[in-house]
N, C-alpha and C positions, 0 to 999 in steps of 0.2 A: 606645867605640862609641856613636854617636848612636841615640836611640829611633826606631822606625819611624813614619813619618807615617801619617795616616788614609787617604790615597790608596793607600799601599803595602799596608796591611792589607786594604783593600777588594779590591785586585787579587789578593792572596794567597787571600782567601776564594773569589773566583770561580774561580781556578785549582784550588783544592782540591775545590770542588763539581764542577767539570768532570771532574777525575780520578776522583772517587768514582763519578760517573755512568757513565763509560766502563768502570770496573772492574765495576760491577754488571751492565752489559749484556754484558760479555765473560765473566763468571763461568760462565753456563750452557754456553757453547761450550768453555770450558777444563775443564769438569768439576768446578768448585769447588762449585756449588750448583744445584739444579734450577730451571728457568725458572718464574717465577710469572706466569700469564696475567693480563693487565690488560684492563680494559674500555676500549675505544677510544671516541673521541668519537662515532663512528657508532653504537656499541652503546648509548651513553647516550641519543642522539637516538631510536633505535628504542624503547628502554624508555619514554621519555617519551611517544612517540606511542601506544604500547600503553595507557599509563595514561589518556591523553586520550580515546582511542576507547572504553575501558571506561567512563569517566565519562559520555561522551555516551550510550552505550547504556543505562546505568543511569538516566539522566535520562529517556530515551524510555520505558523501562518504567514509571518512576514516573508519568509523565503518562498512560501507557496505562491504568494501574490507576485513576488519579484520574478518568478519563473514566467508568468504570463507577460509581464511588462517587458521582459527581455526580447520577446518576439515583435514588439511594437516600437522599438527604438527608432526605426526609420521614419515613423509617422507620429513621433511622440507628441508633437504640438497639436495634432488634430485627432489623436486616437486615445486620449485620456480624459476621463471625466473630471470635474472639479473635485476637490477634497471633500469627502463625506464624513461628517462627524457622527460617530456612533459609540455608545457606551453599553450596549447590550452584551450579555455574557451567555455563551453556549458551551456547556460541558467543559468549563475551564478556559475556553478561549475568550479573550477580551479584545475586541477590535478597537482601534484608536484612530485619531484624526490624521495620523501620519501616513496611512495607507491610501493609495489611489486605485480606483477601480478601472480596469480596462474597459474601453468602450465596447469592444466586441464581446459577444456572449460566450459563456463557458458551458461546455457539455460534459457532464460526468458520465463515465463509462465503467460499469462494474466488471468484476472478474469471474473466475470459475465459481459455480454454485451461487452466483450473484442474482440480484433482483433490484427493483426500485423500491417498492413498498409491499409489505406483506400484511394481510389483515383486512377486516371489513371497513369500508369507508364510513359506514354509519357509526362505528365505534373507534374513533381515531386513537383513543388511549390504549387500544389493544394492538395498534399497528407497529410493525418493526420496519425501520428505514435503514437501508444499506449505508447511506451517506448522512446518518443522523448527526446533526450539529454542524456539519461542513456546509450544507446548503444554506442554513440560517446565517452562519458567520460570513459567508461570501455575499449574501444578499444585503446584510447589514451595512457593508461598506459600498454598496451601490452596484454590485455585479448582477448581471442578468444571467440566471443559471437554468439550464435544462438538465433533466435526469433521464438518461436513455435506459432501455431495457432490451436485452437479447436473450436467446436461449441459454440457460444456465450451464448445460453440459453438451450443447450442440457443437458441431464441428466449427473450426475457425472460419471456414468459408461461409457457412450458414450464418454465424454470428456477425460476420463482416457485412453480409448482404442486408441483414436486419438493421444493423447500425446505419448503413448507407441509406436505407429507406427512411429511417427516422430523421436523419439529417436533411434529406431532400424535402421532407414534409415540414420540418420545424425550423430549418435554417435558410429559408428562401431569401435570396438576395443579401446574405450576410457572410461576413468573415467570422469564423468561429475558432475558439481555443478548446482543444480536446484535453481533458484530464482523465487519465485512465488508471485503474488499479488492477494489478495482477494480469490475468489473461486479457483484460480489456485493452492493454497496451498493444498486444499483438493484433487484436481486432482493428484497432485504429490504424496501425501500420499497413495492414492489408487493404483497408479502405483507401488510405492516402495514395498508396503506390499502384493499386490495381483497379480502382474503380473511379473513372472520370466523373466529376460532379457537375451537374447541370445548374443546380439552384443555390449552391453554397461554395465557399472556399475555405479551406483549412489554413488557419494562420499559424497555429502552434500545436505541438503535442507534448504533454507533460505526463510521464509515466511514473507510477509509484509501485515499487516492488514487483515489477513486471519481469518474468523469466525470459528475457530476450534470447538467451542462449539455452533455454530449456532448464529443466530441473532434474538433477541426478536422482532425486527421490522417486520421480515418476519413472526413470529408467529402472530403478530397483523394483518398483511395483510390476513393471512389464516383465522383468527377468524372473520374478519370484512367483507371480500368480497368473501371468499370461494375459493381462489386459493392456491395451494401448500399443499393440504391435504395429509397427510401421508398414510392414508388407501387407497385412490385412487391410489397413487403412487405404493404401494406394490402390488396391483392387476395387474398393467400394466408393471412394470419393474421387471419381475420375475427373470432375470439373475443378478440383482444387488446383491452383497454379503450381503448388509444390509437387503434387502428384504427377502433373503433366511434365514437369521438369525432370523428376526422377525416372518416369517412364521413358523419356527420350534418352536420358543418360544410360539407362540399362540397355536400351536397344542399341545405342551406339557402342557400348562396351561389349555387347554380345553376351550379356549375363542377365539373370533374372533373380528376383527375390533377395537381393543383397542390400537393399536400402541405400544409404548414402555412400556406400563403398563405390558405387558406380559413378559418383560425382567426380572422383579423382582416379583416373586409371593408374596413376603411379602409386596410389595408396596401397600399403600391404594389407593382406586379408585380416579382418578383424577377428580377434580371439574371443570366443564366447566367454562372457563374464559369469555365467552360472550354469548349473547342470540342467538337463532337460526337465521341463515342468511336468510334474505328476498329472496325468490326465484327470484324475479325480479333483485335484485342486483347481485345474483350469476350468472344469465343468462347474464347480461351485461358484467361481467368480465371474464366469462368462455373462450372467444376467446383469452384473454390475458394470460391465464395460460401457464406455461412451466414447464417441469420436474425439471429444476434447482432451481426453487423457493422452492420446497419441500426439496431439498438437503441442503438448508440453514436454515431450521427451527431447533430449539433446539432439538426437538424430534428425527429427523433424525440423527443429529450430535451426539446425545447421543448414539444411536445405532452404528453409524459409528465408534466412538472412541472405543467401546467395541470389535469390530471385526477387527480393524485396528491398531495393536500394532506397535510401532516404531521398526525398525530393529537396532540391536546393532552395525552393521558395517556402519551405516549412521549417520552423524552428523546433528542434528536438531537445528536450530536457528530461532528466530522470532523477528520481530519488530511490534510495535503498533503505533497508532496515537491517540492523544487526543487533543481536541480543544473546545472552546466555540463558537458554531455556531450562527451566527447573525440571528435575527428574520427575516430579509429580504432574507436570503439564502435559496435556494431550499431544503437543507437538514435539515432545522430547525425542521420540523415536525417529521421525524424519529429520529432526535437527542433527542427531548424531550421524545419520547416514550422509547427509549433505556435508557436514563438517569434515568427515573422513575423506570425501571425494573432492570437495571444492573449497573448503575452508569456511570462513565466516558467513553466517546466514541468519535468517529470521525464523527458521523452522520449516520453511517451504521453498524459499528462493535465496540463492547465494548473492553475496555482494557483487561478485564478478558478473553474474548473469543479469543483474538488475541495472547495470550501467549501460546507458545508451545516449548518444548525443552529448549535450552539455550536462555533466554530472553535478548535481546540486548538493550532494552529501547524503548523510544518513540521519 
């Protein structure tokens, strides 16, 4: 009998492998052996996505801590705690031994519609926390963290006074690092520049998606439904430093009711961006108006930035957020408005408006 050729052997091997595979798959059904679960391709993709998301969150937290450390470089030898080893996980964040906690405490400041904790203290499982996971992650690496609370839709001046009172009561004799989200960054800047501190000293301010130059979506809301009008705000909030500045500018210019146009006498008259608001629509939305809405318009923030200079002894850093909002997402409508007027944004605040001080990225 002649020897088998190479092609015959190859064909035989393929038939053998096919038969063994069929037997292995049929064995659990025939009762020969228990089925062994295998990871599907989708399972592997999901696992890879989880690892990538965890790595991204870890990088964010690393930059987050680096922002605080940047303000302490002058006193690095005396202002940093020893390395704290921690392996606890919170919402995908995993802190590691490479992070160093700043010696000075951190104060977290919420934004518009914000809070510290919602829900009954007797039933903590029902509570909703504004900074869920962030507080735990920071404390795990040795940070001392405070969570402030101010009026959710109160005027910027009122929120700043409430924050100042909180810092005076809880930061006695301490240098503190402020970390603020959204409108909370404006609160902090108001406190730092306009309210002398007796019992505490601000070391740094890190803002996250804060509309330092206002939000054009809030401009659209003001133009379309009549809430957040600057002229109405100036008449009511006479103690606001911005209102005082505008009132003096208007008096000097010999005009009234022109908002920030009076800040620059050489500026051309501003062209209205919308038709007069229907009185019925204005009446419908009037009960929903709040002082904070005016504070987030570009006109108010333009004046606010003129009268609120950064202090040279405070380190300022900022983060922004940029995303492509889905058509089905609640923020798609404001996202499209801001994108048309300012460009990249997160659905409420543009990349340009969020930049302030040392920009740490998105």
